[in-house]
C-alpha positions, 0 to 999 in steps of 0.5 A: 703293240708292245712300247717296251725296248726291242730285245737285244738281237733286234737293237744290234740289226737296228743299230747295223742299218743305221751306223749313225745309232739306232736312236739317232734322230732321222729326217722329219719327225712325222717321216720317221715311223708309220703310225705318225702320218696314218694316225694324223691322216685317220684323226683328220678323216674320222672327224671330218668324215662322218659329218659329212656323211650326215650331211649326204644322208639327210641331204645337204651336201650337194656334193657329187661322189664317186660312189652311192652315198651309202656305200662311201660312207662304209667303204670309206670308214673302213678303208679309208679311216681303219686301213689307216691306223692299221697300215700305221699301226702294223709299220710300227709294229713290224719295227718293234717285232723285228728290228727291221726297218719299216717304210720312213722318209720320202717312201712313207710320205708316197704311202701316206699322199696315196691314201690321201689321194685316193679320199679325195678322188672319192669325192667326185673323180672318175670312178676308175681313178678312184678304185685304183688309188684306193686299191693300190695302198694295201698290197704295196703295204701288205708286201712291206710287211711280209718282207719284213716279218720274212727276213726277220722269220717272224712267223708269228705274224704272219697271218696278220700279213694274210689278213692285210693281203685278203683286205686288198683282195675284198677292197679289189672285189668291191670296186670291180662290183661297183664297175660292174665286173663281178657279180659279188655284191658290193656290200657284201665285200664291205662286211667281209672287210669288218669282218677281217678288221674284227679279226685283227682286233680279235688277235691283237686284242688277245695279245696286247689287253691282257699283256697290259692289264697284267704289267699294270696290276701288281699280282694278278696273273693270267694263265696262258690258254694256247688252246683256248685261245685258237678255238675262239678265234676258230669259232671267230672266224668261222661265225662271220664267214657265215654272216658274210655268206649270208649264211640262213638257219640254226647252225649260223644264229648258234655259232655266232651266239658260241663266238659271243660267249666265247669272247665274253669268257676271254675277257672275263679271264683278263680281270677287266675290273682291275683296271677302272683306275687306269683308263688309258687301260680301261678303254681297251676292255671298255671297247673290247666287250663290244665284240661279244656284243656285236656277236650277239646281236648278229646272232639275233639279227639272223634269227629276225629279231633285230635290225642287222645295223645294230650288230655292224655298228657295235662291232664299227663303232664300239669295237673298231672305234674304241680299240682305235682311240685306246690304241692310238693314245697308247702307241703314240705316247710309248713312240713319242717318248711320253709316259703311258699314263692318260689325263682329262682330254683322253677320258673325254675323248673315250667317253665320247666315243663309248657314248657314239656307240651306245647311242648308234647301237641302242636307238634302232634298237629302243627308240627307231623314230629318234633317227636323226637326233640320234644319228646327230648325237653319236655323228658328234661325239665320234667326232669331237673324241677325235678332235681332242685327240688331235687337240692333244696328239697332233702337235707330238706326232709332228714333232720329234720324241720328248726323249730326242730319239728316233721314231 
């Protein structure tokens, strides 16, 4: 998501839609742009959900859920936490990309309340109530996002709207399986959700990481290789599809391994070693490397050499958690009118997220008998990362921009 000014036509459209001026402050600060309530909600949820999961896993919570604990954990991290960040990001990016207004005020408030109601209803409401509330959000957001793109004739980002709609269908399939309406395993639906989220990361990461890196590195030029980019995305999509379908055989292992190598090559082209003095950049590179690692681990799992959880958590904690903590700091700074330079609090949050990923992925590979201690360490690092984010960014998300502009 670029934090640079909108192109002139977009600014003209925004000003026309707001006669008082596109930069005039409007309404409650927390409901002025999608990233504010959804980043705030996602960070609070991330802080609380993983320790709560540990209590569930250890049998110490005493809480009755609408779902079996394992399915609750996987579903809520994907459709509760990650989707909240994606929704906040895309509703904010949609305005920047098109110059058209995305939900704000009461409409945005209704969306975040719908998200929150689904999270609360998972804690013991009748399952049908939870399912209806949970399924409702993504189709609405996908429709809004698609409408904005079509009105602005922004065809480049239409695939993202398609992924949102597919995520909505996968979520529906998950709930229908739990309700015993369809037979597609709920766990496979969650694999599909993770795969789609990784595809979003591949698309957005492929745009912003090299862009941010070249902007911050004098003299660095990264040549555009459109055909290579299409190849990376196509092979990645095929590899993840083979994993979701639980395809067996050498070809599935080969395509996952090929996808891993292509992503590694892709990242080498972005010169990650040039970002070591800029934490706001190196966190994105450090998180992205978990995509080829995760794909390689999935290939090994398909070959029967490692447990599937290693690759799943490499993609879920390392790539998704890392890219999220990197992007919600960068975009929140940009869209609250603050410099794109982080301090010790953010660096500590980045380091904690990397520790969480390393511990969660490595412990079943190296010391499978140390589950309790490793999970506790990984969960603590994850939660502390988001606690630091909330300490630093919570007040900013609730207040008007530092420069007094709208947004």
